[in-house]
Every structure is written in structure tokens, then in C-alpha cells.
N, C-alpha and C positions, 0 to 999 in steps of 0.2 A: 665353288666352281660349278658351272653348268654341266649337265650330262653331255657326253660326246655327241649324241644324236641331236640334241638341241643346239649345240655349238655349230655343228655342220649345217644344220638347217638355217640358222641365223646368218652365217656367212654367205650362204647361197641366196638368201632373201633380201638382205640389206641393200644390194645394188639396185634392186627394183624399186626401192623406196626413196632413192636419192632426190627425186623431184616432186615428192608428194606435197611439199609446202612451196607453192609456186611463186608467191609474191614476196620474195625476200632475197637479199644479196647472198649468193652462194659463196661466202667467204669464211664461214664458220661451221662448226660441227652441227649437223642437223640433230635435233633432239632424238629423232628416231634411232640414231646410231648408238645410243647408250642404254644399257640394261641395268636394272636395279640389282645390286649385289650387296652382300653383307660385308662391310669393311672391317678390318681389324681395329681394335679400340684405339690404336695409336694414330689413326687417320681421322681427319675431320669427317663427320657424318651429319648430313642434313636431318636425318631421322632423329638423331640424338640431340639436336640443337633446339633449345626451347624458344618459343616465339614470345616476343615482348611488344608492348605498346610503344616502347622507345627503341632506339637502335643500340643493340648490345652486340658488338663485333667480336668475332673469334678468328684467330689465324686459320687460314685454310688454303689448300692447294699451293703451298709454297709461300709466295710473297703477297697473297691476297688476303682480304678480310671479308668475312661472311656474317650475315645476320638474318634472322627471320622476324619480319615486322608483322604484328597482328593488327588488322584493320577490320572494320565492320563488313559483313557480307553485303548488307544493304545500307548504303550510305544515307538513304532517305527514310529509313524506318523511324517511326516515332519512338522516343525513349522508352525502353522497357518492353517493346512489342516483339523485337527480334534480336536476340543476343548472339546469334551465330556470327562466326568470324572467319576471316581468311588469313592464312599464314604465308606471307610473301617472302620467297627466297631472294635474297639480295646479296650482291657481291660488289666489292670496291677495290680499286687500285689506289692505295693511299698516295696523296700528294707528296712530292719530294721535299716539301718544307712543312713545318708544323703549323697548326692553325693560328698560332700566335704571331707568326711571321707576317709582316705587312704585305708580303707578296703572295700570301695564300688567297686563291681566287674562288674558293668554294667548290661545289660539286657540279659535274656535268653528267646528266643522266642520258644513257643511250637506249635506243630501242631498235632491234635488228629487223623488224618487219614480220611478215607471215601472212595473216595473223597467226600467232602461235609460236613465233620464234623465241628461243631461249636466250634471254639476256645474260644469264650466268655463263652459258657456253660462249657467247660472243666476247665477253670480257676475258674469259680464260684464254682465248686465242688472240684477240686483237686489242685488249684493253690497254696494255702498256704502249703499243704502237699509237693508239689513239691519244693517249696521254701526251706522248711526245709531240704529236701534231698540234694539239690545242694549247699546250703549255709554252712558256717563253723559250725562245731559241738562244743560241750562244751570243748573238749580237744585241740582245735586249738590254734596255736601260734598267739597271738594277732597281731604280725607284718606281718604275711603272710595270715591271715584269709581273706576270701572274702564273701561278702553278695550281693545278686542279686535281681534286679527287675525281676518278672516273667510276661511275656507279651504273649498274644495270640490274635487272631483276627478271625473274620468270613471272609473266602475267598470270592472272587468274586461270586456273585449270591446267596450267602448263608446267611440265617438268617437275621441279622440286617444290613448287608452291602447292599448298594444300588448302582446300580439297582439290583433287584432280578430277578432270573429266574422264570417266571410265566407261567404255562401251564393250569391251571384251573381257572374258574371264581371266585371260593371261596373255602374255606377249606372243606365245607360240600361235595361239588362235588368231591374234591380230595379224601376224606376219603371213600366216597361211591365207587369210582372207585377202590381204593386199596382193600377195603373189598371184592368187587366182584372178583378181580383178585386172591386174596388168597383163596377165596372160591372154586376155581376150583381145588385146591390141587397142589402138586408138579408136575412139568412138566413130570417127568418120571413115574408118578403113573398110567397114562392111555393115550391112543391115544386121547381121548376127551380132557383131561386136557392140553396136549401138544398143540393140534390144537387151542384150545380156547386161551391159553396164547400166542402162536405164533402170532395169529391174533390181539389180544388185545394190547399186548406190542408194536408190530410194528406200529400199528395204532397210539398209543399214541406218540411213538418216532418220527414218521413222522410229526405229527401236532406240537408237542412240539418243535422239532428242527427248524422247519420253523419259528415258532413264535419267538424262541430265536434269529434267524438270523435277523428277522424284527426289533426286539427291540434293537439289537446291542450287547447285552451281550454274545450271543452264540458263537461268534468268538473270544471272549477275556476272556475265562475262563481256558485257557491251563495252565499246570503246569509251563511252562517257564515264563508265565506272572505273576503267583503268586510268583515264585522265585524272580522275579524282584521287586515285591511289598515288599518282606521281606527285600531286600537290602535297599529299601527306608525307611522302618520302622526303620532300624538301623541308616540310615543317619539322619532321623528326630529325633531319640532318642539322637544322638550325639549333635544335635543342641539344643534340650531341656535340656540335661545335662549341657551344658555350660551356658545356660540362668538361669537354676536353681541355679547353683553355684554362678553366679553373684548376684542373688537375695539374697541368704543366706549370702553372704559375703559383700553385699553392694558395690561390686566392679564395677567401671566404665570401667575398662580396662581388656581385656582378659589376658594381660601380668601378672596381679596380681594373676591369678588363678593357682591352682596346675595343673601339666601337665596332670594328669589322667582324668581331667574333660574337657579339651579343645576339641572342635569340630574339627575333621579332615575330611574335605569334600572329599568324594570319597575314604576314607581310613578307614571308620568305620568297625570294625571287627565283624564277625558274631558268635554268640553263640546260638545254636539251638538244640532242642531235638524233634525229630519227631517219631511218632508211626505209624506202619502199612503203609497205603498209604503215610503218612508223611515221610516215608523213601524214597519213590520215589521222593517226593518234595525235601527232603534233599540231596539226591544223585545228583539230577538235579542242585540244588543250588550250591553244592560243585564243580560240573563239570563246571558250567558256570562262577563261581567266586572263583576259588581255592585260590587266594591270599588273600581273605577276611576271610578264615576259621580260627577261633580261637579255638572254641570248637564245635564239631558237634557229637551228638549221634543219631544213627539210630537204632531203637528199634522195633523188630518184623518186619523183613526185607522182603520186596517184591522183587521178581526178576524183576528189572526194565527193563531188556532187553525184557522179555516176556510181560511185561506191555505195553511197547511202540510198540511192534508188534501187540498188540490187542489180544493176545492169551488167557491169563488168564488160562493157563494150568499147572502152577507150584505152585499152592497154596494148593492143597488138598492131597498131597501124604501121609501125616501123620495124617489126620483128624480122620480116624477110629481107629487109634492106641489108641485114648482116651478111647475107649470101653474096651480094654484090661487093660489099666491103671485103669479105674474105677473098674473093677473086682478085680484087685490086691489090690487096696486101700480098697475096701469093705471088702475083706477077712482080711486084716491087721487091719482094724478099729474095726472089731467084731460086734456082733449083737446090741450092744448099740449105735453104731454110723452109722450103715448101715442097712437099712430096707430090703435090698435084700441079706443080708449075707447068706452064705452057708458054713457049716463046712467042706465040701469036697473040698474047695479050689477055687481059681480064675477061673479055667477052667469051673467049674460047674456054677459059677455066670455068666460068659460070655455066656455060653450056654443058661441059662435061659433068659438073656437079648435078645439074638437072637430069641428065641421062642416067647417071649412076643411081640417083634417087628413084626415078621412075622404074628402072629395071628391078631394083630391090623390092619395090612395092608389089610387083607381080611374081617375083622369084626369090624367095628367101634362100640364104646360103647355109649349107650344113658346115659345122665346125667339128672336126674330129676330137675325141676325148684325149686327155693326157693323164699322167700319173696323179695330177692334182684335181682335175675336173673331168666330168663325164662329157659325152657328146652333147653338142648344143646347136642352136639355130640363130643365125644373124638375121634380124627382121627389119622391116620398114619402121616399125614402132621403136625398135632399139635405136635406129638412126635418128628418129625424131627426138628421142630422149637425150642422145649424145649432143645433138645440135642444141637442144634446149639448155643443157648444162653449159655448153661452150658459149652460148650467146650471152650468158651472164658475165663471163670473164674471157673475152676474145684475146686479150694481150697474152695471157698465159696458156690458153687452150686451143687457139687456132692451129698450132703446129700438130697437135694430136689429132684434130679433126682432119687435117690434110692427109696424114698418114692413113687414117681410117678410110678416107675416100679413095686414096690411091690403091689400097689393098682391095677394096670392094670392086673397083674397076677391073681388077685382075681375077675376080671371082673368089677372093679370100676374105672370109668374114671374121677372122681371128681377132683383129684389132677392135672391131665393133663389139664383139662379145666380151673381150677383156675390159673394154671401157665400161660396160654394164656391170661387170663383176668388180671393177676397180673401186667402187664405193666402199667395199669392206676395208680397204687399207686406210680410209679416212677415219675409221673408228679410233685410231690412235692419235689423231691430230689434236694438239692443244691439251692433251691430258697430262697428268703428272709423269715425270720421267720414269718412275718405276712401272707405271701402267704401260707406257710405250715399250719398256723392256720386257715385261712379263706377258704382254698380250691382252687383247680386249676382254678376256673373260677372267682375268686375275682380280684378286681382291683390291689391288691398287687402283683399278679403274673406277674412280669414285667422284666424278662430278654427279653421277648417278641419274639415271632416268628410269622411272617406272610409270610414266603417264601414258596418255593415249597418243595415237599417231597424229602427226602434225596436220594431215589433211582433215582429220576430224576436228582438231582444235580450230583450224581455219574456218571450217563450216560453223562451228559453235559461235564464233564471233561474227563473221561476215553475214551469215544467214539471219541472225537475230538483229544485226545492225540495220539490215534492209528495212525500209519503212513499212513493208508488209510482207507476209509470206508470199513467195513467188508461186503463182497459180498457173501452171502451164501443162497442157496435155502432152503426150508423147510426140504427137505430130507437130505441135507448136515448138517443142524443144528441138526437134530435128531441124526445123527451119532456122532456129537460132544457131545450131551447129553449122549449117550451111553458110549463114551470114558471117560467122567468125572465120570460117575457112577461106572466105573471100578476102578477109583482112590478112590472114597468114596461112599459107598452105602448109607450112611446116608445123605450126603450133596451134592453129585455130581450134581444131576439134579437141585436142588435149585440154586446152584452156577451159572448155565448156564443162568439164567434170567438176570444176570448182562450184559452179552455179547449180549443177545437177542436184547436189545435196539439198539446196535451198527449196526445191520443189516439194520436199517432204519433211522439212525441219519445223518442228512445232514450238520450240522454245522461243518465247518473245521476251525482250528485256524489260525488267522492272524500271529501268532508267534509260529510255531511248533518247537519241540525240534529236533535239528540236531546233537547233540553231541555224544560222544562215551562212556560216563560213565567211563572215565579213566583219572585220574588227580593226580598230586602231589600237595596236599593242603598245605597251610601255616603251619598248624598243623594237625597231623594225626587224622582220624576219628575213633570213637569207635562204633563198631557194637555190637548189643546184640541179642541173639537168645535163645529160650528155647529148651529143649530136644525134646518135642512134642508140636508143635504149630499147631492149627487146620486150620490156613489159611496162615501162613508164615513159612514153614519149615526152620530149622536152616541151611540147605544146601544153602538156598538163601543168608544168611548172609555171608557165606564163599565165595560164587560166587561173590557177590558184592564187598567184601573186596579185591578181587584180582585186581580190577581196580583202587584202591586208595592206592597209595604208603604209606607204614608205618602204615596202619590201622590195627586194631586188633579186633578179634571176641571174645567177652566174652560169655561163654556158661553158662546159668543158668539151672540147672538140675531140671526143673519143667515142668508142663503141662499148656497149655493155651496160650493166645495171648498176647505178649509183656511181659516185665519183671514185670510189675505191676500185672500180674496174680498170682505171687508168693510173698512170703515175705522172703527175704534173706538179712541178714546184709552184707554178702560178696558182693552182687551185689550193694546194696545201697552205701556201702563205696567205692566201685570202681567208681561209678558214681560221688560221692562227691569228691573223690580225683582227678578225671579227670577235673572237673570244677574248683576245687581249685588250682591245680598245673599244670594241663596238662598231668600228668603222666598216662600212659596207663597200664592196667593190663598185666602181662606177657602172651605171646602167649600160648594158650592151657589151660588157667585158666578156671576151672569149679567151679561155685558157687553153693553150696548146700542150700536148703531152711531151715528155722527154723521150719516150720509146713508143714504137708502133708494133702492132702484131706482126709476126713472121719476119721480124728484123733480127732474129737470133735470141730474143727474149723467150724464156720458157719457165714453167713452174719448177723445173729441176735445177735451174741455175740461180745464183745470187748475182744479179747484174751490178756491175761496178758503178760507182758514183760518176755521173756525167762530167766530162771535162769542163772546167771553169766553175764548177760548184764546190762549195766548201762545207755545207751543212750535211755531214755524213749521217748524223742521227736522224734528221728529217727524211733523208732519202731511204734509209733502212726502214723507217716507220711506214713510208708510202709503199714500199715493196712488200712489207710485212702484211699490211691490210689487203693487199692485192692477191695474196695467196689463198 
């Protein structure tokens, strides 16, 4: 157990870290929210699990299987010159049929984005839902149905994978640093805030990147290297599949096995679903290994050209459109569903939203203390961060934003402060039942995190991925802040802190990406984008699709980040069909949602199966990944 003082400090600090890893779907547990504890021997422990060059699975966290895969630190090192290795933490939701069943469809590997998102945590929370979406439904033809393993992993430097990126002596020091950083406010809020953040972030980046180089991991976290890791995961999965088939059939010879389970060295095909930054990883993977692409979905698409240039300038064009959509849905939802409802229509609601925001910018609101918390302050930066979190998942979060805005209009900042603190309750999400029962500091909380903050993991990847170190003076960077604030008043300046690390990040990759994001893949890629996405506008999906022959963009007519931000049978069935048969939706397909924000849908409720639909399992899976 942690000391009482440390526990109290952590609970106070975690809410401030909720948005440190900005380019990922906020539908799973942030790795920052988990702390390394010593579990009892009866529980699965990553620390006690040996790494192997093959996949050796152990039961973990209930119905999951976990393994640690040993791969070279430097994939391009000449034999005998560098024997250092990486131990990749990998988790699997086993298929519902054995590998010997003709309906077994192999593995689908997921990446949650980030960079720096934990695939282990993604699968713990959403893996079974994802498996339902991609696997055959109740009406499938038994001869052609396919059922999949769902696999993900913690990339290099992340979470349970070793070695970790480490920049602080302990987590208390890290949380204290990040709390101080966020206390300055958004970089565009004042000259003082910008100057303090510029100095603090660059100082951290300087020392952290040098430490990463010294430890060896800093030069081997590039997207190309992780793409090669994914190829290795499929190679080792093919090897495991064949061995598992031999075990199940008691076969001594591979010749006696069905063809679909035989290991094909160097020819194992890739099935992948990547979200957000995971689309950069997926596009890179497809460009490097086009002949191995069997099924690839890139969902919530980053402009990879801009990413590799180190610009981060093509993400926020549509962000503030969510305010207009909020006003529209608020008016449609009516006073029962939207606390900021105005009978005079969306324009008046949007105007009130603007006035509340402007007033808070100049006049923060004091919030009295309670028996649980001390006195606090509701600030403009707090509102920006709640909007930021809400913009990822409007369907389930617009109602809470409406309540916050209505209270602020009355001079009450309680809801806004509670939203900031609310992240602490997410510590329990997706963890084993005993962990949820005993609390976040109990020994049962054991997906286990003792790595670095996700913002630093992001910097370690994206700054080294950029073609060159970003050389900008303080004045030039301020101009960049101003340019992004023109794109998005709500999030432009906050977004620039991602790139701020890169102005003083020294680690350069041993294996940089040198491709052109232009390839004819073995099977065409499916891109997915939303009408309004707060960090990956749908225009990025169309731009990236141009470089991959035969690919198609599926347009989901919703708001938020990635397709999981909405609930659409049309989208889910298109994804299922793609994984089942390879069939792509027709070009120009637009999928409508079953539910709209502020129509009564909320994260507290379990919405009923829409009238006329019969696939309850698919509906529950769609709702599950939306949480």
C-alpha cells in the first residue's frame, strides 16, 4: 500500500494528467492512471513473467492471455554487434473457436494511438467488445464465418514493456512536475504562462532525451521500429498457431495439420486496426510491408506527411466546430436533456457558450471546500481541458459539458472543478473486479504501470520521428502558438505543448522513416473518418487514402475522435464485413449514427437496443467501446 500522503497527492494530481496524451481516443484507461504495486503471488505479474523469443502465454486478468515477447533493440544491427533486447508486453483475447477450427480467422492487432498509448490497457477495457465487432455475427454463414484473436501490446518504452523510458526518480516527482506545469495555465493565456512553460518543458525535454540516449531506448522508439515489432508479433503468432494446432490434434508432423494453421515464415499476413496516431503506425507499416497487408483499418486518420515533417499543423481545423454542433444538439435535445437549452435556437446557445467562456477567461470562480476536498478555483484552462476531453466523446459527454456551462453562467464553478477531479474515478475502469472493489491502491490493481508519463512517451516517439530536430526560437514558437490558436481558440495553444518538447529533444532514431506513404498493398486499406473530428479531420483520411491504391474512406456522420465516438450499425457492419470477407464499402458511403448527443444518451446509462434491430451483442459492443 502507498503511504497515505502519497495516496492523497496522487488522487489530487491524476485529474490534471487526463489529457497529457493528446492524440488518442479517450476511451480507455490512460497509462498515467496506474501505479506499480507489488501484487500477491496469486495474481499475474508482468515483472515475474519471463520474456521469450516465441509467444508463451499465461492466463492473466481473468479471461485474458499475456506474454512477453523478446525482440532486438536494434533490428538493423549487424549480427553480434548489439545483443540488447526489448521485452514487449502483449495481451490477447482468445478467439471463441480453437485454431484448428476452419472458422478461425487469425489475430487482429490493435494500436490505441498516442504515441505512447498502452495496448494492454486498451484490450483490458475494450478487447472483448472489439472482438464482437470484427468476428462473425449471429446471421453469418457457418462455412465462411471467421472468429479472431484480439491482440495488442505496450510499445517500446511504454507501460509494462521493458526497458521503460524513465525521466523522473519516482512517480511522486513526476506528478509534482506535471501538476506545476498545468498550474501555469494554457500557454496562450498569458506571456507569463508561455514563458514558464517554454522554459520548463524544454528543460525537461533536454534532460529526458539525453537520459533516454544514455539508457539506449531513446534511439529505438521510432514508428518504423514499432512497425517491425508488429511484423514480428505476426511471425511469432504464426509459429504459436502451428504449435497450438499440433497440441490440440496430438500431431507429430506439420503435414497432418490443416493448411490454415501452418506457419509460413516471412509470409504471415497482417490484420491491424489502428486509431489516431495508430494510423501513422498503420500507414507506415503498410508502406514498409505492402505485400503482408491482409486487413488494415486506419480509424481517426492523422496526416502522416505533416506528422513526419514535425509540423502538427493539420489536426485542429475542425475542433471548434464542435461548439456549433453542441449548440445544435442542445437545441434539438430540449430542456430535459441540455442544461444550457435556449428556446431561441442554436445561435443563442452558441452565443451564451462564448460569453461564459470569455467571462471565465478574465474572472476565475472560487469553489468552497468540502469534507472531501479543500477550496479550489475553476479556471479558463480547466474549461479548455473539459472541452478537450468532451470533444473526443460528444455522444456521452455533451450532457456533462452543458451542466458545467449552465453552472458557470450562474457563477458556480463546482461542476467544472469536479470534472477536473473526476479523472481519479477512472483509475478503476477496466481493472480486475477485486481492484475496483478494494480501490486504486490495493494490491489487486495489477495491469501495473511504472513507466513515464504519456506526454513524455509521445515526445520520445514523435520528436524523433520528425525528419529533423525542430529548431525554433522562443519568438518563432510564439508565432506558431498564435497560428494554431487561429485554427482553434479552444485548443490551439494547448496543442502546441506537444511540439514544444521537440525544440529541445536530442534523441534521433537509429531507424528513421524514409518512405513515401504510397503503396499498392496486397489487400486495400479501409480508412474511417468522422464528419467533425477534434484532432483528425476527415480531410486527412482522404489525403492519406490517395497514396494507397484501392483504399476507400468510410465517412461516419458523427462528431468526436475515431469511429468509436459514435454508435452506428452501418459503420460496425462495414468493419465486420471487411474483416470477414475483405469487402470494402462503396466509395462515398456515409454511415449515420443510431443515437445523437443530448438525445438522452449518457455515459451513466446503458442505452436500449434500437427498435427494429436484433443484433444485441453488436449493439452492446458498440456502446462498450464508446465508454
